[in-house]
N, C-alpha and C positions, 0 to 999 in steps of 0.2 A: 555078583561082583560089581556089575554096572550099576545096579540099584544102590549098593553101598557107596560107590564113588559119587553118585548123584547126591546122596544124603550128606556126604562130607562136604561137597562143594556148596550145597544149599545152606549148610550151617556155618560155613566160614565167614560170610559177611556179618553174621550176628556176633561171632567171636571178635572180628575186627572192630565192630562198632563198640563192643564193650571195652576193648582195649583203648579206643579213642576217647571214650568217656573218662577212663581213669587218667589218660594222659593230660588232658587240659580241660577240666570241667569248669562250669560256673561255680562259684563258692559263695554261700550265704552264711554268715554267722549272726545269730540272734541272741542278744543278751538281756536278761531281766535284771532288775536292780533291787537288792534287799529282799529277794524272794527265797523262802526256805526250801529245804529238801522235800518236804511233804505237802507242798502247796499246789501241785498239779494233779488233775484227775488220775493220770497214769502213774503217779507216785503217791497214791493213797488219799487224795483230797476229795472233798465234796464240791469244790469249786468247778464251775462249768468251763472246761478247757478242751472242747472237742477238736480244735485244729491242732493243738500241740499233741493231744492224745493220738491223733491220726498219724502224725509224724512218728511217734513212738511205735504204734501198731504196725506201721509199714517199714519201720527201720530198726535202729539199734538203741538200746538203753545201756549206758555204762553206769553201774550202781555204786562204784567207788571212785568217782571223779572228784577232783578237788580244785577249788579256787585259791586265791591268796588271802582270803579273810576279810577284805574290805574293798571298796570301789576302786580307788586309785591304784593300789598294788595289783589287783586282779586284772584291771584293764591294761596295765602296763605289761604284765606277763602274757596276756592273750595276744597283744599286738606285736610283741617283740620276741617271744620265745625264751626270754631270760627271767631269772628271779628279779623281782621289782627293784631291789637295791642295785643290781648290776646296771639297770637302765636309768637310775637316778631318782626313783620314786619309792623309796623304802617306806615312806609314810604317806602324806598327802601332798598338796600343791604349794606348801609354804617351805621356805628354806630352813633347814634344821642344822646348819653348821657343818655339814659333811657331804662329800660328793654322792654318797649312797642315799642321802636324804635331801637332795637339792630341790626337789619338788617339781621337776619337769623332765621329759625325755632328754637324755644326754646325747652326745655325739657318737657314742660307741654302740648304739643300737639302731636298728632299722625296723620299720613297721612291715607287716604283711603287705600292705598296700604299696609301699615303696618298691619292694622287691618283685611283686607280681606285675606291677606296672612297668618297671624298668627292664626286667629280665624275661618277661613272658607276654608283654603286650596287653595286659588286662586293663579294661575299664574299671575304675575304682570309685566306690560310693560309700559314704558314711551318713547315717541319719540317726541322731539322738545324742545321748550323753557322751562327752569326750573325757574330760577330767583326768588328763595325764600331763597337765601343765598349762600355765597361762602365758608363758614366754612365746613370742612369735615363732621361734624355731620349733616349738612343740605343738603348734596348732595343726589341725587336720589338713588344711590346704598346703601346708609346708611339709607334710609327712606322707605325701604320696596319693592323696585323695583328689580325684578330678572334680567330684561333686560332693559338697558337704553342707549339712544342716546340723549344727552342733550346739549343745549346751555345755559351757566350759566348766562350771562348778558342780558341786555335789547335789543340789536340790533346787527346785523351782516351784512356784505355783503352777498348777496344771492349766491355768486359765489366762495367765499374763506373765510378764517378765519383771514385775516389780520386785525389789530386793526382799529377801526373806530375813536379812540380817541387819542389825544396826551397828555393825563394827566397821563401817566404811567400805565394806566390799559390796559388790553387786553381782547378780547373776546375769551373765551375758550370753546371748544367743548369737551365733554367727551363721551367715549364709555365705558359703565359700570364704572370701577374705574380708567381708564387711559385717559390722555389727547390725543386728536387727532388733526391733522391739515388738513384743507381743502384748496386746492389751486385753481387756475383759471381753471384748467381742471376738477374740481369736478362738480358733477351734481348740478343743481339748488337746493337750499336749501329746497324749498317746496317738491320737488320730493324726496330728500334724507330722509326727515322726513316721507313721505308716504312709501318709500321703506323699511325703518327699521321696521315700524309697520307691513307691510306685511310679511317681512322676519321672524319676531318674531312669528307671527301667524303660519307661515309655520313650524317653529321649534317645536311648541307645539301641532301640529295638531293631534297627536296620543294620547295625554294626555287627560284623561277623566275629569280632574279637570276643573272647570270654570276659566275664565280669566278676569282680569281687565286691560283694555288698555286705556291709557291717551295719546291722540295725541294733542300736543300743537304747532300748527303752529305759525311761526313767521310772516306770511303774515296777513295783508298788512302793517305791521309796517315799517317805514322808515328805511334805504334808499329805496325809491321806485325804484325797479329794477325788470325787468321781462324778460322772454324769448322773443326774437324778434318776433317769430311767434304769440305769444299771444298779444303783443302790436299791431301788424298789424291789428288784428281783431277789435280793438277799435279806431284806429287812425282816427281822423276826426269826430268821433261821439259826442265828447264833445264840439264842436264849437257852440252848442246850448247855452252853457253858464250856469253858476250856478243859475241864477235867474229863468230861465224857467225850469231847471231840478228840482230845489227844489219844484216848484209848481206841476210838473208832479208827482214826487214821493209822495207828499202830497196827491194828488187826488187818486193815486193808493192805498195808505194806507187807505183812507176813504172808497173807493169803496170795498175794501176787508174786511172791518169791523175791521181791526187791531186797528185803532183809531176812536174815535167818531167824527161825522161830525161837532159837534160844538166846538171841539178843534181847535183853530186857528193855522195856520201856523205862527210860530214866525217870526218876522222881520229878514231880512238879518242882520248878525252881522255887527255892525257899522264900524268894522275895514276892512271889505271887500268892494271893490269898486263895483259899478254897472257894470255888464258885458258889457253893451253897451257903457260904457265910455272908454273901453280899445282900444288900437291901434291893428290893425290886427296881428302884430308880437307878441304882448302880448297875444292875444287870442290863437294864435298858440302854444306858450309856455305853457300856462295854460291848454289848451285842451290836449296837449301831456302828461302832468303830470297826469291828470285824466285818460287818456287812459292807462297809465302804472299801476296806482292803480287798475283800473278795471281788467286789465290782471292778476294781482297778485291774486285777489279774484277768478277769473275764473280758474286759475291753482290750487288753493287750492281746489275748488269744484271738479275738475277733480281727485285730489288725494283722496278726500273722496269717489268718485265713485269707484276708484280702491280698496280702503279698503272694501267697501261694496261688491264688486265683489269677493274679496278674502274670505270674510266671507261666501258668498254663495257657492263658490267653495269648501270650507272645510266643508260645511254642518253645519256651526255654526250660520247661520243667524236666524234660527227659535227661538232660545232661547237666543237672545241677545237684550239688550236694548242699544240704542244709544242716547246720550244727546249732544246737540250742543249749544254753546253760544260764546259770544265775551267778552274779559276781560275788556273792557272799551269802551267808545264812540270814534268816529273819532278824530284824533289828530290834534291840531292846531300848533304843533311844527314847527318852522322855522329852519330846520337843518342848513341852510346856516349861520344863525346868532349865532350858538352855537360855542363859542370860542374854546372849547375843541375838536371839531370834525375836523378830517383831511379832508380838502376840496378837491374835485375832480370835474372837469368841463368837463368830457368827454361826449360822446353821451348819452342823457337822457335815463335812464333805463338800462344802461350797467354797467359792473363792474367798469368802470372808472368814474362813476357819483355818487354824493351824493346829493339827493334832497328829499324834502317832498312835500305833496300836500297842506299843510297849511290851514289857516282859511277859505278861501272861499269855498274850496271843502269839508272840514270837516263839514262845515255848511250844505252842501247837505247831507252828510253821516248821520248826526244826525237829519235830518228832521223828524218831525216838531219842534223838541226841540231846546232849547237854550244851548249854551256853549259846552264844549268839554271834552275830556280826562283830568284828574286832577281835574275837577270841579264836585261838587255834585248836580248841577242842572241836570235835566233829560238828557240833551245831553251828560253828562259825565258818567252817571251810568245806563242808560237803555240799555238792551241787547236784541237782538232777541233770544229767547230760543225755542228749538225744542226738543221733545222727541219722539222716534220711538221705538215701541215694538210690533211686529206683533202678532196678536191674543190676545193682552192684552189691548193696547191703542186703543181707538176708532179712526178710520181714519178720518182726517179732523177736529178734535175737537180743540176747543179754550178754554183757561182759562184766566180770567182777574184778578185773585187775585194776590196781591203783594207777591213776593217770592224773594229769594236772594241766592247767591252762598253758604252761610252758610248752606243752605238746602240740598246741594248735598251729603255731607258726610252722614248725617243721612238717606238719601234716599238709598244710596248704601248699608249701613249696614242693613237697613230694608229689602231690596230685598234679601240680602244674608243671612238673619236670624242671624245677628250678633248683640249682645248687646254692646254698647259703654262702655268700662271699666272705672272704677275709677283710676286704676293703670295699666300701661303697661310697661313691661320690667323695673320694679322698678322705673318708673317715674309716679309721681302723675299728672293725666291729668285734665286740666280745663274742666268743664262740657260743653257739646255742647250748642251752641247758636241757631242752626238751627232746623228745623222740617222736618220729612220725608214727601216727596211728593207722597208717594205710593197711597194715596187716590185720589190725583189729577190725577195720571196716570190711575187709575181705574174708573175715572169719578164719584167718590163718594164725598160727602161733606168733606171739609177740613177746619179745624179751622184756620189754618195759624197763622200769627204774630199779636200780639197786636201792636208792633211798630218795625220799622227797623231803624238802625242808620248808619251814615257815618262820618268819619273825614279823611281828607288827606291834609297835608301841610296847615292847617288852613281853608280849605274849609270844611264845616260841614252841616249836615242835619239830621232831623228826619222825618220819615213818620209814622203817626198814623191814621189808617183808611184812609180817603180821604184827611186828612190834611197833608201838608208838610211844615215844617219850614226849611229854607235853607239860608246860607250865605257864601259868599266868604271871603277870609282872610281879616281881618280888615274892613269888611263891615257890615252894620246892617242886622238884620234878615229880611227875606222876608217870607211872608205867602201865601200859595196857596191852593185852594180847587181843588184837582186833578181830582175829578169827573167832575167838570165843566170846568177845565182849566189845563189839564196836560201839556200844552205847556208853562206854567208859564209866562203868559202874563199880568195877573191882580193881582198885589200884594195887598193882603188884610190885611197887617200888621197894618196899621193905623186904619182900620175899626174894627179889633178884637184884641185889645191889651191884653185882658185877655187870649185869646187863645195863643197868642205869649208867654206870661209869663208862662203859664202852660206847653207848649211844651218845652220851653227853660229849665225849671226846670227838666223835664224828660230827656232831652238831657244831661244836666250837670251831672245828677246822673249817667247816662251810661258812660259818658266820664271819670268820676272819677273811676268808676268800672274797665274800660278796660285799664286805664293808659294814656289817652290823655294828652299831654303836650302842652302848648302855643307854637305854631310853631315859633313865633318871637324869642323865647328864645333858640331854638335849631337848627334853619335852617343853621347857619354858621358852624356847626360842621362837 
């Protein structure tokens, strides 16, 4: 009996420590930009991502996690716990004639940083792409972040801050509340984002308060530019072509259990030619583009490794949760065809080049799914999601329940012991749409969502249970059973018209609630 009592008393401190970890941990959210579902080593890729893979191996993979389909809406949902329309960013950062599409964070939302800082004493840091509004009220230093290095718009050269566009706009970098300029001698942007995060952690190392760190990489968003030594490691590896590589990634995803073996690999997008139909010089051009894209992800992974090493060096790693995701699927953008983009035709991957990897390779990034960034089919909205929390999350665990970026705010608040307020700084807040993932992290039952919704530029969807109703702009509804067919290859709309009507009614009710407007009526604004 004495021995048993001794063991209980011996174990109690460990239990208390675990509870303290859950009560108020450091929180790190890392976001990739335009990276597809199958672009990480731990999600089927051949790209070298050992640091992210380690987080997955020692943590949790959620294999049916969703973003909002594009950069601005996704970042808005992540930061606020609301659907993007509810926070004023239903589209991008230009005003589209409606409060739901005003183009910047409105007064009825609060960011994770604002609430953790004000209500739980967190130090707050953001490093990287911001892109949730150009109005002063929507900038990071006015939205709860103590330290901020931010890029305000959607894309930038990775080597300087010269404008990418000839439409009168400019890419602006901010250091806290002042604009800064990057030139051709500046460090590579991915490294600059990494370094600011590390520097900020160093500056608060003696502070006993917890911290919230949001690292929003621009990689691998176009223009595809990378360091020469990184490109060299991948040069020639993609001459295998997109057809064989899609199949290889698909087989790895099946073998790892991330996707079900009866989910088919969707057909190659009809706008992409067969690889074997290309001339040798075309294969070389396209192979080089994918090598540059892979190099960008490789360098981002190295930066994540540096941040993790910094956490360990400072003794902050044991009570820190790290969450990783991508803001949307791989991008089919053809940057060379965009009339507003300043064209450059220098050495591919260099500061003098403007390229994107386009439909054929984005089709690989999003394997096994259809379509791309901007679309609400799975290829546009599925994200690889990883959560790492030593001593709390079961290593190597997987969860297949549908979840969304709107769940990240309530998760952070739950972990920090903060209640979402009805009013913040005299602003009436819209109630949260997301649900805390704390039980998922603890490997406990989670009720999750009854339904999840999307709308972006006329592309729209609802997922309710295993049913998904989805349509692109001006196209009829398609219906899929995602348990049987997450690749969306077997449209069941004609077979189950009553299900289509019921889901459409629920979608329309949500659309009215959040302020969705017919895109054809506002797209020209």
